[in-house]
VEXRO-254697 format. One record per residue: residue in three letters; x, y, z of N, C-alpha, C, O in turn; chain. Coordinates in steps of 0.001 Angstrom, whole numbers. Example, Ala and Ser with C-alpha at 12.3 -4.5 7.8 and 13.67 -1.06 7.14 Angstrom:
<nodes>
<node><code>ala</code><n_px>13190</n_px><n_py>-5690</n_py><n_pz>7800</n_pz><ca_px>12300</ca_px><ca_py>-4500</ca_py><ca_pz>7800</ca_pz><c_px>13200</c_px><c_py>-3300</c_py><c_pz>7800</c_pz><o_px>14236</o_px><o_py>-3319</o_py><o_pz>8465</o_pz><unit>A</unit></node>
<node><code>ser</code><n_px>12850</n_px><n_py>-2250</n_py><n_pz>7080</n_pz><ca_px>13670</ca_px><ca_py>-1060</ca_py><ca_pz>7140</ca_pz><c_px>12900</c_px><c_py>30</c_py><c_pz>7870</c_pz><o_px>13409</o_px><o_py>1138</o_py><o_pz>8039</o_pz><unit>A</unit></node>
</nodes>
This chain:
<nodes>
<node><code>met</code><n_px>568</n_px><n_py>12762</n_py><n_pz>11931</n_pz><ca_px>-284</ca_px><ca_py>12157</ca_py><ca_pz>11087</ca_pz><c_px>178</c_px><c_py>12576</c_py><c_pz>9499</c_pz><o_px>400</o_px><o_py>13754</o_py><o_pz>9222</o_pz><unit>A</unit></node>
<node><code>tyr</code><n_px>273</n_px><n_py>11733</n_py><n_pz>8714</n_pz><ca_px>246</ca_px><ca_py>12234</ca_py><ca_pz>7204</ca_pz><c_px>-895</c_px><c_py>11927</c_py><c_pz>6703</c_pz><o_px>-1753</o_px><o_py>11171</o_py><o_pz>7160</o_pz><unit>A</unit></node>
<node><code>thr</code><n_px>-889</n_px><n_py>12620</n_py><n_pz>5612</n_pz><ca_px>-2388</ca_px><ca_py>12684</ca_py><ca_pz>4785</ca_pz><c_px>-2073</c_px><c_py>11913</c_py><c_pz>3550</c_pz><o_px>-1081</o_px><o_py>12226</o_py><o_pz>2891</o_pz><unit>A</unit></node>
<node><code>ile</code><n_px>-2894</n_px><n_py>10864</n_py><n_pz>3163</n_pz><ca_px>-2609</ca_px><ca_py>9957</ca_py><ca_pz>1918</ca_pz><c_px>-3363</c_px><c_py>10772</c_py><c_pz>897</c_pz><o_px>-4482</o_px><o_py>11254</o_py><o_pz>1077</o_pz><unit>A</unit></node>
<node><code>glu</code><n_px>-2557</n_px><n_py>10885</n_py><n_pz>-302</n_pz><ca_px>-2966</ca_px><ca_py>11343</ca_py><ca_pz>-1609</ca_pz><c_px>-2559</c_px><c_py>10053</c_py><c_pz>-2441</c_pz><o_px>-1509</o_px><o_py>9410</o_py><o_pz>-2435</o_pz><unit>A</unit></node>
<node><code>leu</code><n_px>-3879</n_px><n_py>9866</n_py><n_pz>-3244</n_pz><ca_px>-3527</ca_px><ca_py>9119</ca_py><ca_pz>-4541</ca_pz><c_px>-3233</c_px><c_py>9656</c_py><c_pz>-5836</c_pz><o_px>-4016</o_px><o_py>10497</o_py><o_pz>-6277</o_pz><unit>A</unit></node>
<node><code>thr</code><n_px>-2227</n_px><n_py>9313</n_py><n_pz>-6534</n_pz><ca_px>-2041</ca_px><ca_py>9679</ca_py><ca_pz>-7697</ca_pz><c_px>-3119</c_px><c_py>9461</c_py><c_pz>-8717</c_pz><o_px>-3910</o_px><o_py>8562</o_py><o_pz>-8433</o_pz><unit>A</unit></node>
<node><code>ser</code><n_px>-3315</n_px><n_py>10096</n_py><n_pz>-9843</n_pz><ca_px>-4519</ca_px><ca_py>9688</ca_py><ca_pz>-10784</ca_pz><c_px>-3813</c_px><c_py>8431</c_py><c_pz>-11414</c_pz><o_px>-4508</o_px><o_py>7711</o_py><o_pz>-12131</o_pz><unit>A</unit></node>
<node><code>glu</code><n_px>-2601</n_px><n_py>8130</n_py><n_pz>-11227</n_pz><ca_px>-2078</ca_px><ca_py>6849</ca_py><ca_pz>-11952</ca_pz><c_px>-2500</c_px><c_py>5645</c_py><c_pz>-10513</c_pz><o_px>-3121</o_px><o_py>4597</o_py><o_pz>-10693</o_pz><unit>A</unit></node>
<node><code>ala</code><n_px>-2186</n_px><n_py>5941</n_py><n_pz>-9674</n_pz><ca_px>-2820</ca_px><ca_py>5025</ca_py><ca_pz>-8480</ca_pz><c_px>-4063</c_px><c_py>4755</c_py><c_pz>-9058</c_pz><o_px>-4271</o_px><o_py>3785</o_py><o_pz>-9786</o_pz><unit>A</unit></node>
<node><code>glu</code><n_px>-4990</n_px><n_py>5693</n_py><n_pz>-8711</n_pz><ca_px>-6629</ca_px><ca_py>5413</ca_py><ca_pz>-8738</ca_pz><c_px>-6807</c_px><c_py>4831</c_py><c_pz>-9825</c_pz><o_px>-7464</o_px><o_py>3805</o_py><o_pz>-9648</o_pz><unit>A</unit></node>
<node><code>asn</code><n_px>-6461</n_px><n_py>5045</n_py><n_pz>-11148</n_pz><ca_px>-6231</ca_px><ca_py>4039</ca_py><ca_pz>-12570</ca_pz><c_px>-6116</c_px><c_py>2465</c_py><c_pz>-12189</c_pz><o_px>-6984</o_px><o_py>1623</o_py><o_pz>-12421</o_pz><unit>A</unit></node>
<node><code>asp</code><n_px>-5125</n_px><n_py>2288</n_py><n_pz>-11689</n_pz><ca_px>-4347</ca_px><ca_py>1046</ca_py><ca_pz>-10936</ca_pz><c_px>-5761</c_px><c_py>636</c_py><c_pz>-10480</c_pz><o_px>-6362</o_px><o_py>-297</o_py><o_pz>-11014</o_pz><unit>A</unit></node>
<node><code>leu</code><n_px>-6268</n_px><n_py>1367</n_py><n_pz>-9475</n_pz><ca_px>-7030</ca_px><ca_py>223</ca_py><ca_pz>-8292</ca_pz><c_px>-8102</c_px><c_py>257</c_py><c_pz>-9216</c_pz><o_px>-9024</o_px><o_py>-395</o_py><o_pz>-8724</o_pz><unit>A</unit></node>
<node><code>lys</code><n_px>-8458</n_px><n_py>774</n_py><n_pz>-10480</n_pz><ca_px>-9902</ca_px><ca_py>378</ca_py><ca_pz>-11076</ca_pz><c_px>-9951</c_px><c_py>-1115</c_py><c_pz>-11566</c_pz><o_px>-10963</o_px><o_py>-1740</o_py><o_pz>-11881</o_pz><unit>A</unit></node>
<node><code>trp</code><n_px>-8661</n_px><n_py>-1554</n_py><n_pz>-11566</n_pz><ca_px>-8628</ca_px><ca_py>-3110</ca_py><ca_pz>-11963</ca_pz><c_px>-8974</c_px><c_py>-4241</c_py><c_pz>-10781</c_pz><o_px>-8985</o_px><o_py>-5455</o_py><o_pz>-10985</o_pz><unit>A</unit></node>
<node><code>phe</code><n_px>-9279</n_px><n_py>-3534</n_py><n_pz>-9394</n_pz><ca_px>-9901</ca_px><ca_py>-4683</ca_py><ca_pz>-8790</ca_pz><c_px>-11302</c_px><c_py>-4033</c_py><c_pz>-8340</c_pz><o_px>-11634</o_px><o_py>-2856</o_py><o_pz>-8480</o_pz><unit>A</unit></node>
<node><code>asp</code><n_px>-12110</n_px><n_py>-5172</n_py><n_pz>-7714</n_pz><ca_px>-13507</ca_px><ca_py>-4814</ca_py><ca_pz>-7584</ca_pz><c_px>-13640</c_px><c_py>-3951</c_py><c_pz>-6336</c_pz><o_px>-12714</o_px><o_py>-3674</o_py><o_pz>-5573</o_pz><unit>A</unit></node>
<node><code>arg</code><n_px>-14837</n_px><n_py>-3584</n_py><n_pz>-6230</n_pz><ca_px>-15008</ca_px><ca_py>-2162</ca_py><ca_pz>-4968</ca_pz><c_px>-14343</c_px><c_py>-3184</c_py><c_pz>-3635</c_pz><o_px>-13510</o_px><o_py>-2746</o_py><o_pz>-2841</o_pz><unit>A</unit></node>
<node><code>arg</code><n_px>-14693</n_px><n_py>-4080</n_py><n_pz>-3604</n_pz><ca_px>-14300</ca_px><ca_py>-4538</ca_py><ca_pz>-2271</ca_pz><c_px>-13051</c_px><c_py>-4507</c_py><c_pz>-2007</c_pz><o_px>-12589</o_px><o_py>-3945</o_py><o_pz>-1014</o_pz><unit>A</unit></node>
<node><code>asp</code><n_px>-12400</n_px><n_py>-5089</n_py><n_pz>-2840</n_pz><ca_px>-10760</ca_px><ca_py>-5173</ca_py><ca_pz>-2663</ca_pz><c_px>-10204</c_px><c_py>-3854</c_py><c_pz>-3034</c_pz><o_px>-9047</o_px><o_py>-3689</o_py><o_pz>-2646</o_pz><unit>A</unit></node>
<node><code>arg</code><n_px>-10882</n_px><n_py>-2601</n_py><n_pz>-3868</n_pz><ca_px>-10039</ca_px><ca_py>-1650</ca_py><ca_pz>-3566</ca_pz><c_px>-10372</c_px><c_py>-1205</c_py><c_pz>-2358</c_pz><o_px>-9464</o_px><o_py>-656</o_py><o_pz>-1734</o_pz><unit>A</unit></node>
<node><code>asn</code><n_px>-11307</n_px><n_py>-1275</n_py><n_pz>-1903</n_pz><ca_px>-11697</ca_px><ca_py>-731</ca_py><ca_pz>-354</ca_pz><c_px>-10638</c_px><c_py>-1366</c_py><c_pz>912</c_pz><o_px>-10235</o_px><o_py>-793</o_py><o_pz>1924</o_pz><unit>A</unit></node>
<node><code>ile</code><n_px>-10414</n_px><n_py>-2549</n_py><n_pz>499</n_pz><ca_px>-9624</ca_px><ca_py>-3302</ca_py><ca_pz>1487</ca_pz><c_px>-8195</c_px><c_py>-2481</c_py><c_pz>1310</c_pz><o_px>-7837</o_px><o_py>-1841</o_py><o_pz>2298</o_pz><unit>A</unit></node>
<node><code>ile</code><n_px>-7351</n_px><n_py>-2447</n_py><n_pz>136</n_pz><ca_px>-6220</ca_px><ca_py>-1659</ca_py><ca_pz>-366</ca_pz><c_px>-6274</c_px><c_py>-420</c_py><c_pz>199</c_pz><o_px>-5340</o_px><o_py>-146</o_py><o_pz>953</o_pz><unit>A</unit></node>
<node><code>val</code><n_px>-7290</n_px><n_py>562</n_py><n_pz>0</n_pz><ca_px>-7257</ca_px><ca_py>1762</ca_py><ca_pz>122</ca_pz><c_px>-7036</c_px><c_py>1852</c_py><c_pz>2264</c_pz><o_px>-6203</o_px><o_py>2482</o_py><o_pz>2916</o_pz><unit>A</unit></node>
<node><code>asp</code><n_px>-7907</n_px><n_py>1152</n_py><n_pz>2628</n_pz><ca_px>-7862</ca_px><ca_py>1243</ca_py><ca_pz>4017</ca_pz><c_px>-6320</c_px><c_py>537</c_py><c_pz>4814</c_pz><o_px>-5816</o_px><o_py>863</o_py><o_pz>5888</o_pz><unit>A</unit></node>
<node><code>gly</code><n_px>-5910</n_px><n_py>-411</n_py><n_pz>3915</n_pz><ca_px>-4648</ca_px><ca_py>-749</ca_py><ca_pz>4417</ca_pz><c_px>-3575</c_px><c_py>291</c_py><c_pz>4030</c_pz><o_px>-2593</o_px><o_py>368</o_py><o_pz>4769</o_pz><unit>A</unit></node>
<node><code>ile</code><n_px>-3643</n_px><n_py>996</n_py><n_pz>3092</n_pz><ca_px>-2911</ca_px><ca_py>1776</ca_py><ca_pz>3140</ca_pz><c_px>-3162</c_px><c_py>3145</c_py><c_pz>3869</c_pz><o_px>-2124</o_px><o_py>3700</o_py><o_pz>4230</o_pz><unit>A</unit></node>
<node><code>gln</code><n_px>-4097</n_px><n_py>3667</n_py><n_pz>4099</n_pz><ca_px>-4196</ca_px><ca_py>4582</ca_py><ca_pz>5373</ca_pz><c_px>-4012</c_px><c_py>4357</c_py><c_pz>6635</c_pz><o_px>-3677</o_px><o_py>5204</o_py><o_pz>7463</o_pz><unit>A</unit></node>
<node><code>thr</code><n_px>-4250</n_px><n_py>3066</n_py><n_pz>6858</n_pz><ca_px>-3903</ca_px><ca_py>2506</ca_py><ca_pz>8399</ca_pz><c_px>-2345</c_px><c_py>2421</c_py><c_pz>8567</c_pz><o_px>-1748</o_px><o_py>2768</o_py><o_pz>9586</o_pz><unit>A</unit></node>
<node><code>asn</code><n_px>-1803</n_px><n_py>1947</n_py><n_pz>7507</n_pz><ca_px>-124</ca_px><ca_py>1527</ca_py><ca_pz>7313</ca_pz><c_px>687</c_px><c_py>2853</c_py><c_pz>7406</c_pz><o_px>1499</o_px><o_py>3053</o_py><o_pz>8309</o_pz><unit>A</unit></node>
<node><code>leu</code><n_px>377</n_px><n_py>3867</n_py><n_pz>6281</n_pz><ca_px>1028</ca_px><ca_py>4604</ca_py><ca_pz>6031</ca_pz><c_px>1036</c_px><c_py>6198</c_py><c_pz>6514</c_pz><o_px>1889</o_px><o_py>7052</o_py><o_pz>6274</o_pz><unit>A</unit></node>
<node><code>ser</code><n_px>-499</n_px><n_py>6342</n_py><n_pz>7458</n_pz><ca_px>-748</ca_px><ca_py>7518</ca_py><ca_pz>7949</ca_pz><c_px>285</c_px><c_py>7796</c_py><c_pz>9290</c_pz><o_px>40</o_px><o_py>8846</o_py><o_pz>9882</o_pz><unit>A</unit></node>
<node><code>tyr</code><n_px>1142</n_px><n_py>7169</n_py><n_pz>9704</n_pz><ca_px>1869</ca_px><ca_py>7352</ca_py><ca_pz>11121</ca_pz><c_px>2886</c_px><c_py>6837</c_py><c_pz>10645</c_pz><o_px>2771</o_px><o_py>5660</o_py><o_pz>10305</o_pz><unit>A</unit></node>
<node><code>glu</code><n_px>4395</n_px><n_py>7595</n_py><n_pz>10425</n_pz><ca_px>5617</ca_px><ca_py>7168</ca_py><ca_pz>10594</ca_pz><c_px>5490</c_px><c_py>6266</c_py><c_pz>9423</c_pz><o_px>5578</o_px><o_py>5063</o_py><o_pz>9669</o_pz><unit>A</unit></node>
<node><code>pro</code><n_px>5262</n_px><n_py>6702</n_py><n_pz>7956</n_pz><ca_px>5497</ca_px><ca_py>5651</ca_py><ca_pz>6934</ca_pz><c_px>6716</c_px><c_py>5128</c_py><c_pz>6603</c_pz><o_px>6815</o_px><o_py>4177</o_py><o_pz>5827</o_pz><unit>A</unit></node>
<node><code>thr</code><n_px>7793</n_px><n_py>5742</n_py><n_pz>7200</n_pz><ca_px>8937</ca_px><ca_py>4986</ca_py><ca_pz>6579</ca_pz><c_px>10046</c_px><c_py>4087</c_py><c_pz>7904</c_pz><o_px>11240</o_px><o_py>3789</o_py><o_pz>7946</o_pz><unit>A</unit></node>
<node><code>val</code><n_px>9167</n_px><n_py>3955</n_py><n_pz>8600</n_pz><ca_px>9723</ca_px><ca_py>2995</ca_py><ca_pz>9747</ca_pz><c_px>9222</c_px><c_py>1504</c_py><c_pz>9391</c_pz><o_px>8064</o_px><o_py>1107</o_py><o_pz>9268</o_pz><unit>A</unit></node>
<node><code>met</code><n_px>10197</n_px><n_py>933</n_py><n_pz>9286</n_pz><ca_px>10012</ca_px><ca_py>-816</ca_py><ca_pz>9286</ca_pz><c_px>8980</c_px><c_py>-1459</c_py><c_pz>10342</c_pz><o_px>9083</o_px><o_py>-1217</o_py><o_pz>11545</o_pz><unit>A</unit></node>
<node><code>thr</code><n_px>8076</n_px><n_py>-2213</n_py><n_pz>9863</n_pz><ca_px>7097</ca_px><ca_py>-3002</ca_py><ca_pz>10493</ca_pz><c_px>7426</c_px><c_py>-4236</c_py><c_pz>9979</c_pz><o_px>8226</o_px><o_py>-4570</o_py><o_pz>9106</o_pz><unit>A</unit></node>
<node><code>met</code><n_px>6445</n_px><n_py>-5030</n_py><n_pz>10878</n_pz><ca_px>5953</ca_px><ca_py>-6571</ca_py><ca_pz>9976</ca_pz><c_px>5407</c_px><c_py>-6323</c_py><c_pz>8761</c_pz><o_px>5810</o_px><o_py>-7090</o_py><o_pz>7886</o_pz><unit>A</unit></node>
<node><code>asn</code><n_px>4556</n_px><n_py>-5435</n_py><n_pz>8388</n_pz><ca_px>3731</ca_px><ca_py>-5161</ca_py><ca_pz>7421</ca_pz><c_px>4436</c_px><c_py>-4310</c_py><c_pz>6350</c_pz><o_px>3911</o_px><o_py>-4262</o_py><o_pz>5238</o_pz><unit>A</unit></node>
<node><code>arg</code><n_px>5624</n_px><n_py>-3606</n_py><n_pz>6587</n_pz><ca_px>6064</ca_px><ca_py>-2758</ca_py><ca_pz>5644</ca_pz><c_px>7726</c_px><c_py>-2481</c_py><c_pz>5825</c_pz><o_px>8265</o_px><o_py>-2114</o_py><o_pz>6869</o_pz><unit>A</unit></node>
<node><code>lys</code><n_px>8357</n_px><n_py>-2737</n_py><n_pz>4603</n_pz><ca_px>9715</ca_px><ca_py>-3085</ca_py><ca_pz>4767</ca_pz><c_px>10538</c_px><c_py>-2361</c_py><c_pz>3404</c_pz><o_px>9854</o_px><o_py>-1928</o_py><o_pz>2478</o_pz><unit>A</unit></node>
<node><code>pro</code><n_px>11598</n_px><n_py>-2293</n_py><n_pz>3372</n_pz><ca_px>12028</ca_px><ca_py>-1648</ca_py><ca_pz>2176</ca_pz><c_px>12311</c_px><c_py>-2935</c_py><c_pz>1371</c_pz><o_px>12663</o_px><o_py>-4013</o_py><o_pz>1850</o_pz><unit>A</unit></node>
<node><code>cys</code><n_px>12059</n_px><n_py>-2591</n_py><n_pz>-180</n_pz><ca_px>12758</ca_px><ca_py>-3450</ca_py><ca_pz>-1160</ca_pz><c_px>13835</c_px><c_py>-3797</c_py><c_pz>-1068</c_pz><o_px>14620</o_px><o_py>-2941</o_py><o_pz>-661</o_pz><unit>A</unit></node>
<node><code>arg</code><n_px>14330</n_px><n_py>-5015</n_py><n_pz>-1350</n_pz><ca_px>15905</ca_px><ca_py>-5127</ca_py><ca_pz>-1950</ca_pz><c_px>16232</c_px><c_py>-4525</c_py><c_pz>-3351</c_pz><o_px>15444</o_px><o_py>-4562</o_py><o_pz>-4296</o_pz><unit>A</unit></node>
<node><code>asp</code><n_px>17068</n_px><n_py>-4150</n_py><n_pz>-3378</n_pz><ca_px>17755</ca_px><ca_py>-3264</ca_py><ca_pz>-4748</ca_pz><c_px>18517</c_px><c_py>-4817</c_py><c_pz>-5537</c_pz><o_px>19717</o_px><o_py>-5044</o_py><o_pz>-5378</o_pz><unit>A</unit></node>
<node><code>asp</code><n_px>17770</n_px><n_py>-5602</n_py><n_pz>-6222</n_pz><ca_px>18367</ca_px><ca_py>-6425</ca_py><ca_pz>-6760</ca_pz><c_px>18446</c_px><c_py>-6329</c_py><c_pz>-8591</c_pz><o_px>18642</o_px><o_py>-7224</o_py><o_pz>-9412</o_pz><unit>A</unit></node>
<node><code>gly</code><n_px>18198</n_px><n_py>-4829</n_py><n_pz>-8777</n_pz><ca_px>17975</ca_px><ca_py>-4374</ca_py><ca_pz>-10206</ca_pz><c_px>16879</c_px><c_py>-4599</c_py><c_pz>-10811</c_pz><o_px>16748</o_px><o_py>-4474</o_py><o_pz>-12029</o_pz><unit>A</unit></node>
<node><code>thr</code><n_px>16098</n_px><n_py>-4908</n_py><n_pz>-10128</n_pz><ca_px>14468</ca_px><ca_py>-5494</ca_py><ca_pz>-10634</ca_pz><c_px>13272</c_px><c_py>-4474</c_py><c_pz>-9680</c_pz><o_px>12085</o_px><o_py>-4282</o_py><o_pz>-9940</o_pz><unit>A</unit></node>
<node><code>lys</code><n_px>13843</n_px><n_py>-4106</n_py><n_pz>-8878</n_pz><ca_px>12825</ca_px><ca_py>-3402</ca_py><ca_pz>-7916</ca_pz><c_px>12144</c_px><c_py>-2537</c_py><c_pz>-8732</c_pz><o_px>12819</o_px><o_py>-1939</o_py><o_pz>-9569</o_pz><unit>A</unit></node>
<node><code>ile</code><n_px>10631</n_px><n_py>-2273</n_py><n_pz>-8672</n_pz><ca_px>10071</ca_px><ca_py>-1289</ca_py><ca_pz>-9107</ca_pz><c_px>9280</c_px><c_py>-231</c_py><c_pz>-7854</c_pz><o_px>8480</o_px><o_py>696</o_py><o_pz>-7980</o_pz><unit>A</unit></node>
<node><code>ala</code><n_px>9831</n_px><n_py>-775</n_py><n_pz>-6804</n_pz><ca_px>9297</ca_px><ca_py>471</ca_py><ca_pz>-5711</ca_pz><c_px>10109</c_px><c_py>390</c_py><c_pz>-4513</c_pz><o_px>10700</o_px><o_py>-688</o_py><o_pz>-4457</o_pz><unit>A</unit></node>
<node><code>asp</code><n_px>10328</n_px><n_py>1122</n_py><n_pz>-3589</n_pz><ca_px>11464</ca_px><ca_py>1749</ca_py><ca_pz>-2223</ca_pz><c_px>11028</c_px><c_py>900</c_py><c_pz>-1432</c_pz><o_px>11881</o_px><o_py>241</o_py><o_pz>-837</o_pz><unit>A</unit></node>
<node><code>trp</code><n_px>9432</n_px><n_py>590</n_py><n_pz>-1118</n_pz><ca_px>8668</ca_px><ca_py>-45</ca_py><ca_pz>158</ca_pz><c_px>7994</c_px><c_py>-1187</c_py><c_pz>-492</c_pz><o_px>7716</o_px><o_py>-1102</o_py><o_pz>-1688</o_pz><unit>A</unit></node>
<node><code>glu</code><n_px>7687</n_px><n_py>-2323</n_py><n_pz>232</n_pz><ca_px>6419</ca_px><ca_py>-3052</ca_py><ca_pz>161</ca_pz><c_px>5836</c_px><c_py>-2945</c_py><c_pz>1016</c_pz><o_px>6417</o_px><o_py>-2601</o_py><o_pz>2045</o_pz><unit>A</unit></node>
<node><code>leu</code><n_px>4515</n_px><n_py>-3158</n_py><n_pz>1045</n_pz><ca_px>3329</ca_px><ca_py>-2875</ca_py><ca_pz>2365</ca_pz><c_px>2467</c_px><c_py>-4089</c_py><c_pz>1819</c_pz><o_px>1978</o_px><o_py>-4260</o_py><o_pz>702</o_pz><unit>A</unit></node>
<node><code>arg</code><n_px>2427</n_px><n_py>-5081</n_py><n_pz>3248</n_pz><ca_px>1365</ca_px><ca_py>-6188</ca_py><ca_pz>2967</ca_pz><c_px>173</c_px><c_py>-5748</c_py><c_pz>3836</c_pz><o_px>267</o_px><o_py>-5249</o_py><o_pz>4957</o_pz><unit>A</unit></node>
<node><code>ile</code><n_px>-794</n_px><n_py>-5967</n_py><n_pz>3259</n_pz><ca_px>-2057</ca_px><ca_py>-5790</ca_py><ca_pz>3753</ca_pz><c_px>-2624</c_px><c_py>-7105</c_py><c_pz>3727</c_pz><o_px>-2690</o_px><o_py>-7855</o_py><o_pz>2753</o_pz><unit>A</unit></node>
<node><code>glu</code><n_px>-3101</n_px><n_py>-7347</n_py><n_pz>5108</n_pz><ca_px>-3744</ca_px><ca_py>-8677</ca_py><ca_pz>5312</ca_pz><c_px>-5706</c_px><c_py>-8639</c_py><c_pz>4888</c_pz><o_px>-6612</o_px><o_py>-7885</o_py><o_pz>5243</o_pz><unit>A</unit></node>
<node><code>tyr</code><n_px>-5652</n_px><n_py>-9839</n_py><n_pz>4003</n_pz><ca_px>-7201</ca_px><ca_py>-10075</ca_py><ca_pz>3425</ca_pz><c_px>-7578</c_px><c_py>-11200</c_py><c_pz>3672</c_pz><o_px>-7249</o_px><o_py>-12302</o_py><o_pz>3233</o_pz><unit>A</unit></node>
<node><code>ile</code><n_px>-8372</n_px><n_py>-10836</n_py><n_pz>4484</n_pz><ca_px>-9096</ca_px><ca_py>-11862</ca_py><ca_pz>5344</ca_pz><c_px>-10496</c_px><c_py>-12322</c_py><c_pz>4534</c_pz><o_px>-11303</o_px><o_py>-11404</o_py><o_pz>4678</o_pz><unit>A</unit></node>
<node><code>thr</code><n_px>-11026</n_px><n_py>-13316</n_py><n_pz>3804</n_pz><ca_px>-11951</ca_px><ca_py>-13701</ca_py><ca_pz>3152</ca_pz><c_px>-12940</c_px><c_py>-14548</c_py><c_pz>4098</c_pz><o_px>-12632</o_px><o_py>-15421</o_py><o_pz>4909</o_pz><unit>A</unit></node>
<node><code>thr</code><n_px>-13963</n_px><n_py>-14149</n_py><n_pz>3836</n_pz><ca_px>-15432</ca_px><ca_py>-15020</ca_py><ca_pz>5001</ca_pz><c_px>-16132</c_px><c_py>-15866</c_py><c_pz>3884</c_pz><o_px>-17104</o_px><o_py>-16570</o_py><o_pz>4161</o_pz><unit>A</unit></node>
</nodes>
C-alpha cells in the first residue's frame, strides 16, 4: 500500500473545483494510486510523449452524475 500525499500546488489546483468534485477527484486518486501506481490499467496509463505532454501518467476517474 502506498500513502498518497498531495503537494501544496496540487491542493491549490483542487481549489478550482467545488467541494463535491474535489472529493470525487481525491477519492479517485486514493483508490487508483494507493496500490501498484505504476501498473497500467483501464483507468491509468502512461501519456504519449508527443512533445506537449505535461505529465507522465493519465488517470481517468469515473464521474457519475445523479
